[in-house]
C-alpha positions in Angstrom: 95.3 90.6 122.9 92.5 88.3 124.1 92.4 84.6 124.5 91.5 82.7 121.3 92.2 79.5 119.3 94.5 79.7 116.3 95.0 77.0 113.7 97.6 76.2 111.0 96.4 74.3 108.0 98.6 72.3 105.5 97.4 70.8 102.2 98.9 69.9 98.8 98.1 72.0 95.7 96.4 70.5 92.7 98.7 68.1 90.8 99.9 68.7 87.3 100.7 71.9 85.3 99.5 75.2 86.7 96.3 76.4 85.0 93.4 78.6 85.7 91.5 75.5 86.6 94.1 74.3 89.1 94.1 77.8 90.8 90.4 77.5 91.2 90.7 73.9 92.6 93.4 75.2 95.1 91.0 77.9 96.2 88.2 75.5 96.6 90.4 73.2 98.7 91.7 76.1 100.8 88.1 77.2 101.5 87.0 73.6 102.4 89.9 73.2 104.8 89.1 76.5 106.5 85.5 75.7 106.9 86.2 72.2 108.3 89.0 73.4 110.6 86.8 76.1 112.1 84.0 73.7 112.6 86.2 71.1 114.3 88.4 73.5 116.4 86.5 76.7 117.0 89.6 78.6 115.6 89.2 82.3 115.2 92.5 82.6 113.3 93.3 80.2 110.5 96.7 80.3 108.7 97.2 78.7 105.3 100.5 77.9 103.6 102.6 80.1 101.4 101.4 80.4 97.8 98.5 78.0 98.5 96.7 79.2 95.4 99.3 77.7 93.1 102.1 75.8 95.0 105.4 77.5 95.6 107.2 76.5 92.4 104.6 77.4 89.8 106.3 75.6 86.9 105.3 78.4 84.4 107.1 81.5 83.2 106.7 84.6 85.3 104.5 86.3 82.7 102.1 83.3 82.7 102.0 83.3 86.5 101.2 87.0 86.4 98.3 86.4 84.1 96.9 83.6 86.3 97.0 85.7 89.5 95.1 88.8 90.4 95.5 92.0 92.5 94.7 91.7 96.2 91.8 91.8 97.0 90.6 90.1 93.9 89.7 86.6 92.5 92.7 85.0 94.3 91.3 86.1 97.7 87.5 86.3 97.2 86.6 82.6 98.1 88.6 83.0 101.4 87.1 86.4 102.0 83.6 84.9 101.6 84.4 82.0 104.0 85.9 84.4 106.6 82.8 86.5 106.4 80.4 83.6 106.8 82.3 82.0 109.6 83.2 85.3 111.4 86.9 84.4 111.6 90.3 85.7 110.6 92.2 84.0 107.8 95.9 84.5 106.8 96.5 83.1 103.3 99.6 82.9 101.1 99.3 83.7 97.4 101.2 85.1 94.5 99.8 88.6 93.8 99.6 90.4 90.4 101.5 93.7 90.8 102.5 96.5 88.5 102.1 95.6 84.8 104.7 98.2 83.8 107.8 96.0 84.1 108.0 93.6 81.1 105.6 90.9 81.7 104.5 92.3 85.1 105.5 92.3 88.7 104.6 89.3 90.9 104.8 89.5 94.7 104.7 86.6 97.2 102.0 87.9 99.5 100.5 87.0 102.9 97.0 88.3 103.1 95.1 88.9 106.4 91.4 88.7 106.0 89.1 89.8 108.8 85.7 88.4 110.0 83.8 90.9 107.9 85.6 89.4 104.8 87.6 92.6 104.3 91.4 92.4 103.6 92.9 93.9 106.7 96.5 93.9 105.6 98.9 92.6 102.9 102.5 91.7 103.5 104.8 91.1 100.5 107.7 88.8 101.1 110.8 91.0 101.8 113.3 88.1 101.6 112.5 86.0 98.5 114.2 82.6 98.5 117.0 82.4 95.9 115.1 80.4 93.3 112.0 82.7 93.3 113.8 86.0 93.4 113.8 88.0 90.2 117.4 89.1 90.9 118.3 85.4 90.5 116.1 84.7 87.5 113.0 83.9 89.4 109.5 85.2 89.4 109.0 87.3 92.6 109.9 90.9 93.3 110.7 91.6 96.9 108.4 93.7 99.0 109.6 96.8 100.9 107.6 97.1 104.1 106.4 95.2 107.2 102.7 94.8 108.1 101.3 94.7 111.6 97.5 94.9 111.9 95.2 95.8 114.8 92.4 93.2 115.1 89.9 92.3 117.7 92.1 89.3 118.5 95.2 91.3 119.0 98.0 92.8 117.0 98.9 90.4 114.2 102.1 90.5 112.0 103.1 88.4 109.0 106.3 86.9 107.6 106.7 84.3 104.8 108.9 81.2 104.9 112.5 82.4 104.2 111.7 85.6 106.1 112.1 83.4 109.2 115.9 83.5 108.8 116.0 87.3 109.3 115.5 88.3 112.9 115.5 92.0 112.0 112.1 91.8 110.2 110.5 90.1 113.2 112.0 92.5 115.7 110.5 95.5 113.8 107.1 93.8 114.0 107.5 93.1 117.7 108.6 96.7 118.4 105.5 97.8 116.6 103.4 95.7 119.0 102.9 92.4 117.2 101.6 89.7 119.6 101.0 87.0 117.0 103.1 86.5 113.8 101.6 84.3 111.1 104.2 82.5 108.9 102.7 81.0 105.7 105.5 78.8 104.3 106.7 76.2 101.8 110.0 75.5 103.4 112.5 73.7 101.1 115.1 72.9 103.8 115.0 70.6 106.8 112.4 70.2 109.5 115.1 71.1 112.0 115.6 74.5 110.4 111.8 75.0 110.3 111.4 74.3 114.0 114.6 76.3 114.9 113.5 79.4 113.2 109.9 79.3 114.4 111.0 78.8 118.0 113.9 81.3 117.9 111.8 84.1 116.4 109.0 83.4 118.9 111.5 83.5 121.8 113.5 86.4 120.5 110.5 88.7 120.4 108.1 87.1 122.9 105.4 86.5 120.2 103.2 83.6 119.3 104.1 82.1 115.9 101.6 80.3 113.8 103.5 78.6 111.1 101.6 76.8 108.3 104.0 74.8 106.0 103.1 73.3 102.7 102.8 69.5 102.2 102.8 67.3 99.2 104.1 68.3 95.7 103.8 71.6 93.9 103.3 71.9 90.1 107.1 71.6 89.5 107.1 68.4 91.5 108.9 69.8 94.6 108.0 68.0 97.8 107.2 69.6 101.2 107.2 68.1 104.6 104.4 69.9 106.5 105.1 70.0 110.3 103.0 73.1 110.7 103.3 74.3 114.3 102.2 76.9 116.9 104.9 78.2 119.2 104.5 80.3 122.4 106.4 83.4 123.4 108.8 81.2 125.5 109.5 78.9 122.5 107.2 76.0 123.5 105.7 74.1 120.6 102.1 73.6 121.6 100.8 72.1 118.4 102.7 70.2 115.6 101.4 68.5 112.5 103.0 65.5 110.7 103.4 65.2 106.9 99.8 64.6 105.8 97.1 67.1 104.8 95.7 68.3 108.1 95.5 71.1 110.6 96.7 71.8 114.1 95.2 74.1 116.7 96.0 75.6 120.1 94.7 78.2 122.5 96.7 81.4 122.6 96.3 82.9 126.1 98.0 86.2 126.9 97.7 85.6 130.7 99.8 82.5 130.3 102.1 83.5 127.5 105.0 84.8 129.7 103.9 83.3 133.1 106.9 81.0 133.6 110.6 80.9 132.7 110.1 77.5 131.0 107.0 75.5 130.1 105.3 74.3 133.3 107.9 75.7 135.6 107.2 77.2 139.0 109.8 79.9 138.3 108.3 83.1 136.9 109.6 84.7 133.8 112.1 87.3 135.0 113.0 89.2 131.7 111.6 90.7 128.6 113.8 90.6 125.5 112.3 93.8 124.1 112.7 95.8 127.3 116.2 94.5 127.8 117.6 95.6 124.4 120.8 97.6 124.7 119.7 100.5 122.4 122.8 102.5 123.1 125.0 99.7 121.8 122.8 99.2 118.7 122.9 102.9 117.9 126.7 103.0 118.3 127.0 100.2 115.8 124.2 101.1 113.4 126.5 101.2 110.4 127.4 97.5 111.1 123.8 96.5 111.5 122.7 98.2 108.4 125.7 97.8 106.1 126.3 95.1 103.5 128.0 91.9 104.7 128.8 88.3 103.6 129.7 85.1 105.3 133.4 84.3 105.6 132.8 80.8 104.4 132.5 79.6 100.8 129.1 78.4 99.7 127.2 77.5 96.6 128.5 75.8 93.5 
């Protein structure tokens, strides 16, 4: 990994019912934010929120959402690919993705797309832990993905996770073991700002990775409100950039020489451990059945 500036952008999707025109308006807005952010900050990696082409809760049936989206790459990524190419930057965007048409009205994935400075799609991650309301298994519109994605770039090795994925340390650990140095987290978090910060900082610290989390703000087509607070977190869990609740961006320099230099931010005590190197692999192997087997909380929940 080399030193570079990363940015997280937050903006509200177009108001009103989801239509082809509002998808186009959202793409125009995303492109404008990327261009203005890069001009203002010099960012070489710009992360956009989850489902920024539509808003998280689309407010339309799954079949209609499928018809409004496209495969990746395709019309839902082309404006950001063009911007990345012209600016010579990396962009990570969240969008619903049109998948297989063979299942009823068609499969929809919740995707994070990493676009390189040539405008090419370098990698696509499909959310492996859909939030309850969006999951097709609970009557929603998203089919879960089945793999992780870590991409070699000229910035470093970049992984991706989406919103609720932040609650599942195993996904992040796989990416870290595969060499991820930065993990982008496009999000439209529906819980508290405390949970948002906790999971960003914990996953960064667990795995000694930079986390660039872009969280939605404003209202989506179904009227659900989001609180923003996009942030950038270092491998020792320091929040070095944090947004408020308005449309905006935040940016920070990611420096591999300083990432693990001290035990705590600004301390004279050097960092003495590496969570990845210190793993007790013998213990995990011994209890693999527990780690990989089904489980439920002991406490009642839900209605």
